[in-house]
C-alpha positions in Angstrom: 0.0 0.0 0.0 2.8 2.5 0.9 4.5 1.8 -2.5 1.1 2.3 -4.3 0.6 5.8 -2.8 4.1 7.1 -2.2 6.4 5.9 -4.9 6.2 7.1 -8.5 8.4 4.2 -9.6 7.1 1.2 -11.5 3.7 0.4 -13.0 0.2 -0.2 -11.9 -2.7 -1.7 -13.8 -6.1 -0.2 -14.1 -7.7 -2.0 -11.1 -4.8 -1.1 -8.9 -5.0 2.5 -10.1 -8.7 2.6 -9.2 -8.0 1.1 -5.8 -5.5 3.9 -5.1 -7.8 6.6 -6.4 -10.7 5.4 -4.3 -8.5 5.3 -1.2 -7.4 8.9 -1.9 -11.0 10.0 -2.7 -12.1 8.6 0.6 -9.3 10.4 2.5 -10.2 13.6 0.7 -13.9 13.3 1.6 -13.0 12.5 5.3 -10.6 15.5 5.4 -13.4 17.7 4.0 -15.8 16.6 6.7 -13.2 17.0 9.5 -12.2 20.4 8.3 -15.8 21.5 8.1 -16.7 20.4 11.6 -13.4 20.8 13.5 -11.3 23.6 11.9 -11.1 24.9 8.4 -7.3 25.0 8.8 -7.3 21.2 8.8 -8.2 21.4 5.1 -4.6 22.5 4.4 -3.6 18.9 5.3 -4.9 18.1 1.8 -1.6 19.4 0.5 0.1 16.4 2.0 -2.0 14.2 -0.3 -0.9 15.9 -3.5 2.1 13.6 -3.8 0.1 10.3 -3.5 -2.3 11.5 -6.3 0.8 12.3 -8.4 2.5 8.9 -7.7 -0.6 6.9 -8.6 -1.0 8.7 -11.9 2.7 8.6 -12.8 2.6 4.8 -12.3 -0.5 4.5 -14.4 1.2 6.4 -17.3 4.2 4.1 -16.9 2.0 1.1 -17.3 1.0 2.5 -20.7 4.7 3.1 -21.5 4.2 6.8 -21.3 6.2 9.4 -19.5 5.0 10.2 -15.9 5.4 13.9 -16.9 2.0 13.5 -18.6 0.6 13.7 -15.0 1.0 17.5 -15.4 -1.8 17.4 -18.1 -4.0 15.5 -15.6 -3.3 18.2 -13.0 -4.3 20.9 -15.4 -7.5 18.9 -16.4 -8.3 18.4 -12.7 -8.0 22.2 -12.0 -10.2 23.1 -15.0 -12.9 20.5 -14.1 -12.7 21.6 -10.4 -13.2 25.3 -11.3 -16.2 24.4 -13.5 -17.7 22.1 -10.9 -17.2 24.8 -8.2 -19.2 27.3 -10.3 -22.0 24.8 -11.1 -22.5 22.6 -8.0 -23.1 25.2 -5.1 -25.9 27.0 -6.9 -27.5 23.6 -7.6 -27.7 23.2 -3.9 -29.1 26.7 -3.3 -25.8 28.0 -2.0 -25.0 31.7 -2.8 -21.3 31.9 -2.2 -21.2 35.7 -2.6 -23.9 36.2 0.0 -21.9 33.8 2.3 -18.8 36.0 2.0 -20.7 39.2 2.6 -22.4 37.7 5.7 -19.0 36.4 6.9 -17.5 39.9 6.6 -20.4 41.5 8.4 -20.2 39.0 11.2 -16.5 39.6 11.6 -17.0 43.4 11.7 -19.9 43.1 14.3 -17.9 40.7 16.5 -14.5 42.4 16.4 -15.2 45.9 17.6 -11.4 46.6 17.4 -10.5 43.3 19.2 -8.4 41.1 16.9 -9.0 38.0 19.0 -12.8 38.4 18.6 -12.4 39.0 14.8 -10.4 35.8 14.5 -12.9 33.9 16.5 -15.8 35.2 14.4 -13.9 34.4 11.2 -13.3 30.8 12.3 -17.0 30.4 13.2 -18.1 31.9 9.9 -15.6 29.8 8.0 -16.9 26.6 9.6 -20.5 27.5 8.8 -19.5 28.2 5.1 -17.5 24.9 5.0 -20.4 23.0 6.4 -22.9 24.6 3.9 -20.5 23.7 1.0 -19.6 20.2 2.2 -21.8 18.2 -0.1 -20.9 20.3 -3.2 -17.3 20.1 -2.3 -17.3 16.3 -2.0 -19.3 16.0 -5.2 -16.8 18.3 -7.0 -13.9 16.1 -5.9 -15.8 13.0 -7.1 -16.6 14.6 -10.5 -12.9 15.6 -10.9 -11.8 12.1 -9.9 -14.3 10.6 -12.4 -13.3 12.8 -15.3 -9.6 12.3 -14.7 -10.1 8.6 -14.2 -12.1 8.3 -17.5 -9.2 10.0 -19.3 -6.7 7.7 -17.6 -8.8 4.8 -18.8 -7.9 5.7 -22.4 -4.3 4.7 -21.7 -4.1 0.9 -22.0 -1.7 -1.4 -20.3 1.5 -2.1 -22.3 1.5 -6.0 -22.2 5.3 -6.1 -22.6 8.1 -5.2 -20.3 9.0 -1.6 -20.8 11.5 0.9 -19.3 9.3 1.3 -16.2 9.0 -2.4 -15.3 7.9 -5.8 -16.3 4.6 -6.4 -18.2 1.5 -7.8 -16.4 2.6 -11.4 -16.8 5.6 -11.0 -14.6 4.6 -8.0 -12.6 3.0 -9.5 -9.5 5.3 -7.6 -7.1 5.2 -4.4 -9.1 1.5 -3.9 -8.5 1.7 -3.7 -4.7 
């Protein structure tokens, strides 16, 4: 499992790719829930999981005898799909993000009265409320991005032969772990 998520070396087949992606999707969803109900700052832990996403995609490209650098194209695709999803999904759930920001700013101004600690506390409370309101659209957005990128990754078929990244599927039992 550690090799699957943390090493970009070697090859992984399609089922192993999806196993890794679903594990990372579950971690992302759990992190979204935790950050919405505990502290919005915990959402920054998601940065730690950028590397496992990259490692899984690099190995999948390697399996198709392609350069792992193509992962950059998947990152760009993920960013574009994420931006589009973040513009479409919240309004579908009746969430007005501009109104949320205005309300947050007003709450901070009301609570602060010149006290930075009160302003910070009000900002944290308002951030939690916004994160909770946006939780379902956020998780759905991540799932949509994962599905679109996964569909594109499915276009890259396994190279049945040994290649520069490792042995082909017939002799690759240890490479897929």
